[in-house]
C-alpha positions as CSV (number, residue, x, y, z in Angstrom):
1,M,-58.0,19.7,-35.7
2,G,-58.5,17.0,-33.0
3,F,-55.1,17.7,-31.7
4,M,-55.7,21.3,-31.3
5,R,-58.8,20.6,-29.1
6,S,-56.8,18.5,-26.7
7,L,-54.0,21.1,-26.4
8,Y,-56.9,23.9,-25.8
9,A,-58.1,21.7,-23.1
10,G,-54.8,21.2,-21.3
11,V,-53.6,24.7,-21.6
12,A,-57.3,25.7,-20.2
13,G,-56.7,23.1,-17.3
14,L,-53.1,24.3,-16.6
15,K,-54.1,28.1,-16.4
16,N,-57.1,27.5,-14.4
17,H,-55.0,25.1,-12.0
18,Q,-52.6,28.2,-11.6
19,I,-55.4,30.5,-10.6
20,M,-56.5,28.1,-8.2
21,M,-52.7,27.7,-6.8
22,D,-52.5,31.6,-6.4
23,V,-55.6,31.8,-4.4
24,T,-54.5,28.9,-2.3
25,G,-51.0,30.8,-1.9
26,N,-52.8,34.1,-0.9
27,N,-54.9,31.9,1.7
28,I,-51.7,30.5,3.5
29,A,-49.9,33.7,3.2
30,N,-52.7,35.5,5.1
31,V,-53.5,32.8,7.4
32,N,-52.3,35.0,10.5
33,T,-53.6,38.3,9.1
34,S,-56.2,40.0,11.2
35,G,-59.6,40.3,9.6
36,F,-58.5,38.1,6.4
37,K,-61.3,36.4,4.7
38,S,-60.1,33.4,2.5
39,G,-61.1,32.6,-0.9
40,R,-62.1,30.0,-3.1
41,V,-62.0,29.1,-6.8
42,L,-65.2,27.8,-8.6
43,F,-64.8,26.3,-12.1
44,S,-67.2,25.3,-14.8
45,E,-67.1,23.2,-17.8
46,T,-66.2,24.9,-21.1
47,F,-68.9,24.4,-23.8
48,A,-68.6,21.1,-25.7
49,Q,-68.3,20.8,-29.1
50,T,-70.7,18.5,-30.8
51,L,-69.0,16.1,-33.2
52,R,-72.4,14.0,-34.0
53,G,-76.0,14.9,-33.1
54,T,-78.7,12.4,-31.8
55,T,-80.5,10.2,-34.3
56,A,-84.0,8.9,-33.7
57,P,-85.0,5.2,-33.7
58,I,-86.3,3.9,-37.2
59,S,-87.8,0.5,-37.7
60,N,-85.6,-2.1,-36.1
61,I,-82.7,0.2,-35.4
62,G,-82.5,2.1,-32.2
63,G,-81.6,5.9,-32.1
64,T,-77.9,7.0,-31.0
65,N,-76.9,9.9,-28.6
66,P,-74.8,12.7,-29.6
67,M,-71.0,12.5,-29.4
68,K,-69.8,15.5,-27.7
69,I,-66.2,16.6,-26.7
70,G,-65.3,19.0,-23.6
71,L,-63.0,21.7,-24.3
72,G,-61.7,22.0,-20.8
73,T,-62.5,24.4,-17.9
74,S,-63.0,27.9,-17.3
75,L,-62.9,30.1,-14.2
76,Q,-66.4,30.5,-13.1
77,Q,-65.7,32.8,-9.9
78,I,-63.4,33.7,-7.3
79,D,-65.5,33.7,-3.9
80,T,-64.4,35.7,-0.7
81,L,-65.5,33.3,2.2
82,F,-67.3,35.4,5.1
83,A,-67.3,32.6,7.9
84,Q,-66.7,33.8,11.4
85,G,-63.1,33.7,12.5
86,N,-61.8,33.1,15.9
87,I,-62.2,36.2,18.4
88,E,-59.1,36.6,20.3
89,T,-58.1,38.7,23.1
90,T,-55.2,40.7,22.6
91,G,-54.9,42.8,25.5
92,Q,-55.1,46.2,23.8
93,V,-58.1,47.9,24.8
94,T,-58.6,49.5,21.5
95,D,-58.6,46.2,19.6
96,L,-62.0,45.6,18.5
97,A,-63.6,42.4,17.0
98,I,-67.1,41.8,15.0
99,Q,-68.9,38.8,15.6
100,G,-71.4,37.9,12.8
101,D,-72.0,39.8,9.9
102,G,-70.8,43.4,9.4
103,F,-67.8,45.9,8.9
104,F,-66.2,48.7,10.6
105,V,-66.5,52.0,8.8
106,V,-63.5,54.0,8.4
107,K,-63.0,57.4,6.6
108,Q,-60.1,58.4,4.9
109,G,-60.4,61.9,3.5
110,D,-64.0,62.2,1.7
111,K,-64.1,58.4,1.1
112,R,-65.6,55.8,3.4
113,Y,-64.0,52.2,3.5
114,Y,-65.2,49.1,5.0
115,T,-62.8,46.5,6.9
116,R,-63.0,43.4,9.3
117,M,-59.8,44.5,10.7
118,G,-60.4,46.0,14.0
119,G,-56.8,46.8,15.2
120,F,-57.5,50.3,16.2
121,Q,-55.6,53.1,18.3
122,F,-56.0,56.8,19.2
123,D,-54.0,59.5,17.4
124,A,-52.8,62.6,19.3
125,T,-56.5,64.4,18.5
126,G,-58.4,61.4,20.3
127,S,-59.6,60.1,16.9
128,L,-59.7,56.5,16.9
129,I,-57.8,55.4,13.8
130,N,-56.6,52.4,11.7
131,P,-52.6,52.8,12.3
132,G,-51.8,51.3,9.0
133,N,-53.4,54.2,6.9
134,G,-54.7,56.9,9.7
135,A,-58.3,56.2,8.5
136,I,-60.5,57.5,11.1
137,V,-63.2,54.8,12.6
138,Q,-66.9,55.9,12.1
139,G,-69.6,55.5,14.3
140,L,-72.7,56.8,16.4
141,M,-71.7,59.1,19.1
142,A,-73.6,58.6,22.3
143,D,-74.9,61.8,24.2
144,T,-73.6,62.8,27.7
145,A,-76.2,60.4,29.3
146,G,-74.4,57.4,27.4
147,K,-77.4,56.9,24.9
148,I,-77.4,57.2,21.1
149,P,-80.1,59.3,20.0
150,V,-82.3,58.3,17.2
151,D,-81.4,60.9,14.9
152,A,-77.5,60.5,15.5
153,K,-75.5,60.7,12.3
154,V,-72.5,58.4,11.4
155,E,-69.2,60.5,12.4
156,S,-65.7,60.2,13.3
157,I,-65.3,58.3,16.7
158,I,-63.2,61.2,18.8
159,L,-62.5,60.8,22.4
160,P,-60.4,63.8,23.5
161,Y,-57.6,63.4,26.0
162,G,-58.3,64.8,29.8
163,Q,-61.9,64.3,29.2
164,K,-63.4,62.9,32.4
165,S,-67.0,61.2,32.9
166,A,-68.8,59.1,35.5
167,A,-68.1,55.7,35.4
C-alpha cells in the first residue's frame, strides 16, 4: 500500500507540472498578441493521510506528534493576470488602448462580448468593428454638440462616411 501512495504522489506531480507547462507555453506563444493577459497556475497540497495520531504525555513519557504522509499536489486554480501592459503607438487612427481596468464592449448578433484588444477598423457602413470577426464596437454616442447625454444608451459606434463636422 505504501508503494501506491508514492506512485500517486509522483503521478499527481507530473500531471500538475504538465498543466503548468501548458499555461507557460500559452503565455510564451502569445507574448506579442495585442490585449493578451497572461495566466498563472496555483497548486495546493492534496490531503495528507494520517498514519498515526497524536498521543498525550503520560507520567514520565512525553506525547508524540502525528505521522502524516502527503499525497502530492492538486491544481488549485489558473488565474488570468490583469496587470497593465505597455501602450504602444501603432500609427493606425482606429487602434485604441485601455489604460487601467476595463474592457471594450463589442456586439456580434444579439450577444455582447468584452475584449482588451483594440485593433479596430471601419467597415463599409461606417461601423467601428473588430476586423477579425466583424463584431461592432459599442459605446455612448455624443450629440451634435459633442456632449454625451446623461440618458445615452450603449449602442453601435457608427461614423458614416462623408459626414462633415466642425473641428
